[in-house]
DOFIKE-731288 format. One record per residue (C-alpha): x, y negated, z negated. Coordinates in pm, 1 decimal. Layout:
! residues N
X:Y:Z .
...
END
This chain:
! residues 427
-7.5:2.5:15.9 .
124.7:-348.7:95.6 .
11.7:-691.3:-2.5 .
-43.8:-790.1:372.1 .
-346.8:-536.3:386.4 .
-500.8:-724.4:78.6 .
-452.4:-1059.5:260.3 .
-623.0:-910.4:583.9 .
-904.2:-771.0:405.3 .
-962.5:-1113.6:214.4 .
-893.2:-1347.1:520.0 .
-1144.3:-1130.4:755.8 .
-1391.5:-1044.8:455.1 .
-1336.6:-668.5:526.6 .
-1497.0:-594.3:186.0 .
-1843.6:-529.6:50.3 .
-1934.9:-879.1:-50.5 .
-2262.8:-789.0:-193.0 .
-2236.6:-717.7:-583.7 .
-1877.4:-800.8:-633.3 .
-1802.1:-752.7:-1010.2 .
-1463.6:-859.0:-1173.5 .
-1242.9:-675.7:-1417.0 .
-1465.3:-835.2:-1705.0 .
-1790.9:-765.6:-1554.2 .
-1816.4:-1108.0:-1406.6 .
-2046.3:-1162.0:-1118.6 .
-1859.9:-1302.2:-820.7 .
-1967.0:-1446.5:-485.0 .
-1721.2:-1544.2:-231.3 .
-1838.7:-1879.5:-28.3 .
-1503.3:-1952.8:137.1 .
-1202.2:-1744.8:125.5 .
-988.8:-2048.5:183.3 .
-684.2:-2108.2:421.2 .
-392.6:-1841.7:426.4 .
-79.0:-1982.3:296.1 .
212.2:-1806.6:458.4 .
470.5:-2047.5:270.2 .
572.1:-2050.9:-104.6 .
278.0:-2060.4:-352.9 .
-56.1:-1895.2:-400.6 .
-180.6:-1681.0:-108.5 .
-493.3:-1867.5:-25.3 .
-572.6:-2231.2:-74.1 .
-901.8:-2428.6:-104.7 .
-1123.3:-2118.8:-162.4 .
-1454.1:-2167.2:-308.3 .
-1601.0:-1895.0:-542.1 .
-1918.0:-1861.8:-767.1 .
-1796.1:-1690.4:-1082.7 .
-2101.3:-1597.0:-1333.2 .
-2293.7:-1895.3:-1177.8 .
-2027.8:-2150.9:-1181.3 .
-1864.9:-2292.9:-864.6 .
-1471.8:-2280.0:-856.5 .
-1269.1:-2443.3:-596.0 .
-912.7:-2365.4:-571.6 .
-629.5:-2086.7:-521.8 .
-642.6:-1728.9:-477.0 .
-326.2:-1517.4:-549.4 .
-314.3:-1139.0:-457.9 .
-77.2:-862.1:-580.2 .
-72.6:-489.7:-556.9 .
-92.9:-453.0:-954.4 .
-204.4:-722.4:-1200.1 .
112.5:-692.6:-1381.7 .
302.4:-843.2:-1065.9 .
193.4:-1169.6:-1179.9 .
439.9:-1135.3:-1456.1 .
706.9:-977.4:-1247.3 .
689.4:-1267.1:-1022.4 .
722.5:-1527.2:-1331.4 .
377.3:-1699.7:-1201.4 .
281.8:-1756.1:-1555.7 .
569.5:-2025.2:-1575.5 .
523.1:-2177.4:-1224.2 .
295.0:-2484.7:-1228.4 .
195.4:-2407.7:-866.8 .
-15.6:-2099.6:-1002.9 .
-216.3:-2306.0:-1280.3 .
-500.7:-2354.5:-1048.4 .
-542.8:-1993.3:-955.9 .
-927.2:-1934.4:-958.8 .
-930.3:-1558.1:-887.6 .
-648.7:-1292.9:-898.2 .
-731.5:-1016.8:-620.6 .
-553.8:-686.3:-671.5 .
-551.7:-345.7:-554.7 .
-501.1:-201.5:-925.9 .
-590.0:-362.4:-1243.5 .
-339.8:-275.2:-1536.1 .
-333.3:-593.1:-1753.2 .
-503.3:-911.1:-1776.8 .
-346.3:-1227.7:-1665.2 .
-367.5:-1558.5:-1846.8 .
-312.7:-1937.2:-1753.0 .
-58.1:-2143.4:-1953.2 .
-361.4:-2276.6:-2162.2 .
-439.3:-1914.8:-2253.0 .
-767.1:-1888.2:-2057.5 .
-797.3:-1553.8:-1861.3 .
-785.3:-1570.0:-1475.4 .
-1067.6:-1341.6:-1333.6 .
-973.2:-1045.1:-1159.2 .
-1124.4:-849.7:-868.7 .
-997.9:-496.3:-776.9 .
-1016.9:-463.0:-397.8 .
-986.9:-90.2:-388.3 .
-1359.2:-62.1:-539.6 .
-1503.8:-260.7:-243.0 .
-1331.0:-162.9:93.5 .
-1430.7:75.7:346.8 .
-1241.7:424.9:373.7 .
-1226.3:358.6:743.3 .
-991.3:43.9:709.5 .
-769.2:251.2:473.9 .
-750.0:567.1:741.5 .
-643.4:322.8:1017.0 .
-402.1:148.5:816.4 .
-257.5:469.6:675.0 .
-228.3:608.9:1040.2 .
-75.2:291.3:1182.4 .
211.3:292.2:918.6 .
261.1:687.9:900.7 .
440.9:686.3:1251.5 .
686.8:418.0:1171.9 .
977.2:648.9:1141.6 .
894.0:851.5:1456.6 .
805.2:596.4:1693.7 .
953.2:286.0:1885.1 .
671.4:73.0:1721.8 .
394.0:163.3:1483.0 .
136.0:146.2:1735.5 .
319.4:294.0:2031.6 .
52.8:556.3:2087.7 .
-215.2:289.2:2089.8 .
-108.8:-50.4:2230.6 .
-121.1:68.8:2596.9 .
-502.4:105.9:2521.2 .
-587.4:-234.4:2363.5 .
-829.3:-454.4:2540.5 .
-638.3:-637.5:2837.8 .
-810.7:-987.1:2739.3 .
-668.2:-941.9:2365.3 .
-353.4:-840.4:2485.6 .
-268.9:-1121.7:2754.3 .
-399.3:-1390.2:2512.4 .
-168.2:-1259.8:2235.8 .
121.0:-1224.4:2467.4 .
69.4:-1601.9:2559.4 .
63.5:-1699.9:2180.0 .
365.5:-1511.1:2132.9 .
544.2:-1669.9:2427.2 .
471.6:-2008.5:2288.1 .
571.2:-1878.9:1939.4 .
922.3:-1795.1:2072.2 .
965.7:-2112.4:2274.8 .
886.0:-2315.9:1968.1 .
1161.5:-2131.6:1770.5 .
1401.8:-2197.5:2041.3 .
1328.0:-2586.0:1979.1 .
1457.4:-2557.6:1625.5 .
1816.3:-2608.8:1740.6 .
1690.1:-2888.3:1971.1 .
1541.0:-3070.9:1674.7 .
1873.8:-3026.5:1454.0 .
2088.9:-3164.7:1757.5 .
1856.6:-3469.0:1770.1 .
1935.7:-3537.2:1410.6 .
2326.3:-3466.0:1445.8 .
2323.4:-3693.1:1750.0 .
2098.4:-3999.5:1642.7 .
1825.7:-3893.5:1903.2 .
2090.4:-3889.8:2198.5 .
1880.5:-3652.3:2424.5 .
2143.7:-3639.9:2686.5 .
2408.9:-3532.8:2436.6 .
2159.8:-3269.8:2303.1 .
2086.0:-3134.0:2650.3 .
2470.3:-3108.9:2706.9 .
2546.3:-2926.8:2391.1 .
2241.9:-2656.2:2444.1 .
2322.4:-2632.8:2797.6 .
2694.6:-2552.5:2740.4 .
2605.8:-2310.9:2470.2 .
2382.7:-2117.2:2713.4 .
2628.9:-2112.1:2987.7 .
2848.6:-1921.8:2739.6 .
2583.4:-1652.5:2723.6 .
2579.0:-1417.8:2405.6 .
2931.4:-1347.7:2377.9 .
3080.0:-1711.9:2442.7 .
2780.3:-1919.4:2318.1 .
2934.3:-2010.5:1998.5 .
3297.7:-2118.7:2163.2 .
3109.8:-2316.7:2416.3 .
2864.3:-2464.2:2155.0 .
3180.9:-2574.3:1968.4 .
3352.8:-2731.7:2296.5 .
3041.4:-2932.3:2368.4 .
2978.5:-3041.9:1998.3 .
3327.8:-3190.3:1982.9 .
3362.1:-3345.4:2307.4 .
3249.6:-3715.4:2265.2 .
2958.6:-3740.5:2483.9 .
3018.3:-4096.3:2593.0 .
3349.8:-3983.9:2733.6 .
3146.2:-3716.8:2935.8 .
2936.7:-3988.6:3066.6 .
3243.6:-4203.2:3171.2 .
3415.7:-3921.9:3360.8 .
3146.1:-3673.5:3480.5 .
3137.3:-3804.7:3837.4 .
3519.1:-3676.8:3844.6 .
3508.9:-3287.4:3863.2 .
3869.7:-3226.8:3778.2 .
3879.3:-3467.0:3494.3 .
3542.2:-3311.7:3322.4 .
3691.0:-2968.3:3405.1 .
4032.2:-3062.0:3235.4 .
3839.1:-3164.2:2934.7 .
3641.3:-2854.3:2925.9 .
3929.4:-2622.7:2970.8 .
4151.5:-2818.1:2747.7 .
3925.2:-2816.9:2449.2 .
3881.7:-2426.1:2518.7 .
4261.0:-2400.9:2472.7 .
4311.0:-2280.8:2836.1 .
4552.9:-2540.4:2935.0 .
4863.4:-2442.2:2691.6 .
5055.1:-2236.5:2927.5 .
5299.4:-2301.9:3184.7 .
5189.7:-2146.0:3542.6 .
5481.7:-2210.7:3805.0 .
5341.3:-2299.4:4133.5 .
4973.9:-2329.5:4041.3 .
4892.5:-2669.3:4176.6 .
4526.0:-2697.7:4047.6 .
4628.8:-2576.0:3698.5 .
4909.8:-2854.7:3701.1 .
4638.1:-3105.2:3783.6 .
4435.0:-2998.8:3519.2 .
4721.3:-3041.7:3245.9 .
4814.2:-3386.0:3370.9 .
4450.6:-3507.6:3370.2 .
4390.8:-3347.5:3029.6 .
4702.5:-3540.9:2886.8 .
4596.4:-3844.3:3055.6 .
4253.3:-3826.4:2890.2 .
4392.5:-3751.1:2561.0 .
4593.6:-4040.3:2543.5 .
4344.9:-4262.9:2696.0 .
4071.7:-4201.8:2461.0 .
4301.9:-4129.5:2159.6 .
4199.0:-3768.8:2109.7 .
4359.6:-3561.1:1858.6 .
4437.1:-3194.3:1949.6 .
4106.1:-3018.8:1891.1 .
4077.9:-2697.1:1702.5 .
3916.9:-2453.9:1866.8 .
3784.8:-2078.1:1884.6 .
3904.3:-1960.2:2226.1 .
3633.4:-1812.4:2456.4 .
3638.6:-1432.7:2521.5 .
3703.7:-1250.5:2854.8 .
3681.9:-899.6:2685.9 .
3356.6:-708.5:2774.5 .
3239.7:-973.7:3024.0 .
3172.5:-897.5:3398.7 .
3427.9:-1130.9:3585.3 .
3160.2:-1350.6:3722.3 .
3084.3:-1441.1:3344.3 .
3442.2:-1508.0:3263.9 .
3461.5:-1850.0:3085.3 .
3681.3:-2011.4:3335.1 .
3429.3:-1960.5:3586.1 .
3141.3:-2075.9:3372.8 .
3314.8:-2392.0:3252.4 .
3384.6:-2493.3:3614.1 .
3041.6:-2437.6:3722.0 .
2933.5:-2651.3:3430.4 .
3155.9:-2938.1:3533.8 .
3056.5:-2920.4:3882.8 .
2687.4:-2940.5:3776.9 .
2747.8:-3230.4:3584.4 .
2944.5:-3418.5:3868.6 .
2663.4:-3326.9:4129.0 .
2379.4:-3504.8:3912.3 .
2453.6:-3804.4:3711.3 .
2090.6:-3795.3:3584.6 .
2095.6:-3422.3:3496.7 .
1858.0:-3453.4:3178.2 .
1615.1:-3667.9:3382.6 .
1624.3:-3409.9:3667.8 .
1537.7:-3131.2:3424.3 .
1268.0:-3287.7:3200.1 .
1071.1:-3419.0:3509.1 .
1079.7:-3101.0:3721.9 .
743.3:-2974.1:3780.1 .
808.0:-2640.9:3936.7 .
1062.1:-2353.9:3928.4 .
1160.5:-2432.4:4270.5 .
1267.5:-2768.6:4154.3 .
1477.9:-2641.6:3874.1 .
1640.0:-2392.2:4094.7 .
1761.1:-2682.6:4339.9 .
1903.6:-2869.0:4042.3 .
2110.7:-2576.9:3949.7 .
2231.0:-2494.9:4306.9 .
2588.0:-2548.3:4233.4 .
2929.6:-2353.8:4242.6 .
3258.1:-2353.1:4095.4 .
3541.5:-2527.9:4214.3 .
3709.6:-2397.6:4533.6 .
4008.9:-2273.9:4339.4 .
3768.3:-2026.9:4183.0 .
3669.8:-1887.6:4530.4 .
3983.8:-1645.5:4488.7 .
4039.5:-1670.1:4121.1 .
3892.0:-1542.8:3789.4 .
4161.2:-1667.5:3575.9 .
4425.4:-1903.2:3608.6 .
4738.0:-1801.0:3827.5 .
4602.7:-1464.1:3941.7 .
4465.3:-1441.3:4277.6 .
4171.5:-1211.2:4346.8 .
3952.2:-1134.4:4653.4 .
3774.3:-1425.5:4780.0 .
3429.2:-1458.8:4666.2 .
3234.6:-1796.8:4620.0 .
3119.2:-1855.9:4239.4 .
2782.4:-1975.6:4278.7 .
2534.1:-1973.7:3992.2 .
2287.2:-1674.0:4066.4 .
1930.5:-1686.0:4034.4 .
1929.0:-1440.2:3723.3 .
2187.9:-1665.3:3543.3 .
1975.1:-1980.2:3618.5 .
1655.2:-1802.4:3500.1 .
1843.2:-1748.9:3154.3 .
1915.0:-2120.2:3164.2 .
1546.8:-2186.9:3231.7 .
1429.6:-1984.2:2962.2 .
1681.1:-2077.4:2680.8 .
1761.0:-2429.8:2767.2 .
1521.9:-2603.2:3017.7 .
1187.6:-2508.5:2867.3 .
1279.0:-2581.3:2503.3 .
1420.9:-2924.7:2602.8 .
1103.1:-3000.2:2809.8 .
867.7:-2889.5:2528.1 .
1073.9:-3074.8:2276.4 .
1100.7:-3384.8:2486.4 .
705.8:-3398.8:2540.7 .
636.4:-3376.7:2181.7 .
894.2:-3644.4:2106.7 .
707.6:-3870.8:2351.2 .
375.4:-3783.7:2211.7 .
259.8:-3563.2:2485.1 .
81.4:-3216.4:2474.3 .
261.8:-2917.0:2597.4 .
379.9:-2978.4:2949.3 .
132.1:-2822.2:3190.0 .
399.5:-2709.3:3412.8 .
564.4:-2469.2:3153.9 .
324.1:-2183.7:3214.7 .
380.8:-2194.1:3602.9 .
742.1:-2217.6:3560.5 .
789.4:-1907.6:3330.4 .
504.5:-1712.8:3517.1 .
747.7:-1757.6:3828.5 .
1050.1:-1605.3:3681.3 .
1112.6:-1218.4:3687.7 .
1096.2:-1038.7:3351.5 .
1404.2:-957.9:3178.0 .
1538.6:-617.7:3169.0 .
1677.0:-479.8:2830.9 .
1648.7:-186.6:2614.7 .
1327.3:-329.1:2417.9 .
1153.2:-422.7:2744.9 .
1233.1:-76.3:2873.6 .
1062.8:79.7:2559.7 .
771.6:-138.7:2587.0 .
719.9:-20.5:2972.9 .
703.4:349.6:2853.8 .
403.4:270.9:2647.6 .
231.6:138.7:2966.6 .
261.5:-229.1:2919.9 .
328.1:-426.4:3227.7 .
555.9:-746.2:3255.5 .
495.8:-932.7:3579.2 .
704.5:-1223.6:3455.5 .
942.2:-1375.9:3194.0 .
613.8:-1520.1:3014.5 .
540.8:-1138.0:2919.4 .
874.2:-1019.3:2846.2 .
954.6:-1315.7:2638.2 .
642.3:-1252.7:2443.6 .
727.9:-893.5:2404.2 .
1068.1:-994.0:2268.6 .
881.6:-1206.7:2011.3 .
657.0:-946.8:1914.1 .
917.6:-668.6:1861.9 .
1160.0:-898.6:1675.1 .
908.2:-1078.9:1466.6 .
628.5:-845.1:1401.3 .
730.6:-485.9:1507.3 .
1037.3:-423.7:1349.8 .
923.7:-620.4:1026.8 .
608.6:-419.3:1000.7 .
383.6:-725.8:1008.3 .
114.1:-523.6:1203.1 .
-158.9:-714.4:1019.3 .
-59.2:-1037.6:1135.8 .
-52.7:-903.6:1488.5 .
-345.4:-917.4:1705.8 .
-288.4:-550.7:1823.0 .
-284.9:-444.8:1458.3 .
-624.3:-637.1:1389.0 .
-793.7:-460.2:1687.2 .
-669.8:-125.0:1570.6 .
-794.4:-195.5:1195.9 .
-1116.1:-324.2:1331.0 .
-1236.3:-41.7:1568.1 .
-1497.5:196.4:1488.0 .
-1419.0:549.4:1388.2 .
END
């Protein structure tokens, strides 16, 4: 038994509401269950309950056992002094307020349907043998319920991605262009180099980036220099020599100190994702678009965004993956799959954050953009597909990742629309 089942039963009134009697034989009538509180404090606010003919308004707290009240130290917490009803599964002791008045207790197990208990036990009995608890049922859930829930989950995940934007805005005194530069740089590094790329972009003074961004070589020199890639001597490599000269010039001109850095990784990366290639592509992107932030936040379609990111690394990298080592000639253009990741992790979060900042609703182009991007391919998505779920676009795959990470593996089935439908079905 878990407290989330008690919350579910109370919130959706899945109990026999007639003739409720408290642990001290009080007559209890529920007028309003209140608002579910998912933060610290009592579980439900603004409940209205008649107890022995008297109307009470206040908070409701829930526990598996009454004695959990004392185990959680609620008796000394002022936030719990307005609790009007203690709802428990098992009553093993009386609970008192600080003024020594007893808090009425309702024992839920006396008033709920056995059907709900059976479905609940069935749902959680599979957690050790299945990918997700509802693995055998989720593929049969109403398409209307599932699609609506996936859209909610997509925006949940997108909102979470805006948390970093909010923090960066605070750090930069609301410099949106700098925030976008740092976030975009982080995501150019993908999973392995997101940390070092984030550090590089965070340490680079953005006013300097603005001044030099039209000069690709200078911007490359700063990115490579702050990454620690210009510390060697490579004989006969004119491009490398030029980068070193530009870096030394800019360090002196802008009075930079030698930056401490976490050098980006090459290990376990495909050559096309080497940090050398990605940093050059990033520099060329900024050299190509002097107003990159504006272009992105004003883009109305995925096609417009693709055109913005139609960029390649510098010519040197056509036959190099690392400095001083010639490879087979191959242009290093940003491919569609990589741009899709940038859209999901950078473009859409910044568009949503900026719209909110400007006092606008969610941009209407967000759903068409995400719906025209292909679904991700990873282990979690593959397992969902085996359960007969379809992922026509990144909207559904992003939603599925949110579902798995924030609900399935945390056993939050009763906060999930799928779990609700399963518990509400008739035997």
